[in-house]
C-alpha positions in Angstrom: -102.7 94.8 152.2 -101.8 96.8 150.6 -100.4 95.7 147.0 -97.2 95.4 145.7 -96.0 98.3 143.8 -92.8 98.2 141.8 -90.0 100.0 143.0 -87.3 102.4 141.5 -84.1 100.2 139.9 -81.8 103.6 141.7 -82.4 101.9 145.4 -80.4 99.0 144.0 -77.0 102.3 144.0 -77.7 103.0 148.2 -76.2 99.2 148.4 -73.4 99.7 146.2 -71.6 102.7 148.2 -72.6 102.4 151.3 -72.1 99.1 151.0 -73.6 96.4 154.8 -75.3 99.4 155.8 -76.8 100.8 152.5 -78.3 97.2 151.8 -79.9 97.8 155.3 -81.6 101.0 154.9 -82.5 100.0 151.1 -84.5 96.9 152.8 -85.8 98.7 155.4 -87.3 101.5 152.9 -88.8 99.8 150.4 -89.6 96.3 152.7 -92.9 97.2 152.8 -93.8 98.3 148.5 -91.4 95.5 147.2 -89.9 93.3 149.3 -87.9 90.9 146.6 -85.7 94.0 145.8 -85.3 95.2 149.1 -84.1 91.5 149.8 -82.0 91.2 146.3 -80.9 94.9 148.2 -79.8 93.5 151.9 -77.7 91.0 149.5 -76.2 92.8 147.1 -74.9 94.8 150.2 -74.2 91.7 152.3 -71.9 91.1 149.4 -70.1 93.6 148.3 -69.2 94.7 152.4 -68.1 91.2 152.6 -66.3 91.5 149.2 -64.0 94.4 151.2 -63.1 93.6 154.3 -61.1 89.9 152.3 -59.6 92.5 150.0 -59.1 95.3 153.4 -57.0 91.7 154.9 -55.4 90.8 151.7 -54.0 93.8 151.2 -52.7 94.2 155.1 -51.5 91.3 154.6 -49.5 92.2 151.2 -47.9 95.3 153.1 -46.6 94.7 156.8 -43.9 96.9 155.7 -46.3 99.5 155.9 -45.0 101.7 158.6 -41.4 101.3 157.7 -42.9 103.4 153.9 -44.3 105.5 156.7 -41.2 106.9 157.9 -40.1 108.3 154.2 
């Protein structure tokens, strides 16, 4: 078994920009080298993805007449 290597903090940018998919990519890319950072990237992707979904639902419900506005 190999000792764990520290991975760069730049890996946190992957879930920030790609959301849930980015968290999964970062997790599988660095899980063998730095398991704690891999889990944090996965959780960050899940949290940011969930926030994005909640905001999209909230704003979609706030503008029910969006199709009417698109006609103009």
